C-alpha positions in Angstrom: 87.8 23.9 39.4 88.2 23.7 35.6 86.9 26.5 33.4 83.6 25.2 31.9 84.4 27.0 28.6 87.6 25.0 28.1 87.2 21.5 26.6 88.1 18.7 28.9 91.1 16.9 27.3 90.2 13.5 28.9 86.5 13.7 27.9 86.8 15.2 24.4 89.3 12.8 22.9 88.1 11.6 19.5 87.2 8.0 19.1 89.8 6.0 17.1 88.8 4.8 13.7 87.3 1.2 13.7 89.5 -1.4 12.3 86.9 -4.2 12.2 84.8 -4.4 9.1 81.8 -6.7 8.9 81.7 -9.5 6.4 79.3 -8.9 3.6 76.1 -11.0 3.6 76.2 -13.7 1.0 72.9 -14.7 -0.5 72.7 -18.4 -1.6 71.9 -18.9 -5.3 68.2 -19.5 -6.0 68.7 -23.2 -6.9 70.3 -23.8 -3.5 67.4 -22.4 -1.4 65.9 -24.9 1.0 62.6 -26.4 0.1 59.9 -24.9 2.2 56.4 -26.3 2.5 54.0 -23.3 2.7 51.7 -23.4 5.7 48.0 -23.6 4.9 46.2 -20.3 5.0 43.3 -20.6 7.4 41.3 -17.9 5.4 41.3 -20.3 2.4 40.2 -23.3 4.4 36.7 -24.6 3.3 35.9 -25.9 6.8 33.9 -23.6 9.1 35.8 -22.0 11.9 35.8 -23.8 15.2 33.8 -21.1 17.0 31.0 -21.2 14.3 29.2 -24.1 16.0 26.7 -21.8 17.7 28.6 -21.8 21.0 27.2 -25.3 22.0 29.8 -27.7 23.3 29.3 -31.5 23.0 29.1 -33.3 26.4 
């Protein structure tokens, strides 16, 4: 049985240095950003909420 005070040479080998480097993130220039239509904010809608009808359903 190995001595627990001695390091295990198979387990304690250091990891090799990584050779892969991630590519840096490239931000597109501001004039090339896609046109995005903003979604309407339901809090700024002038219509009453759907549940404000008094709880009565039309039949």
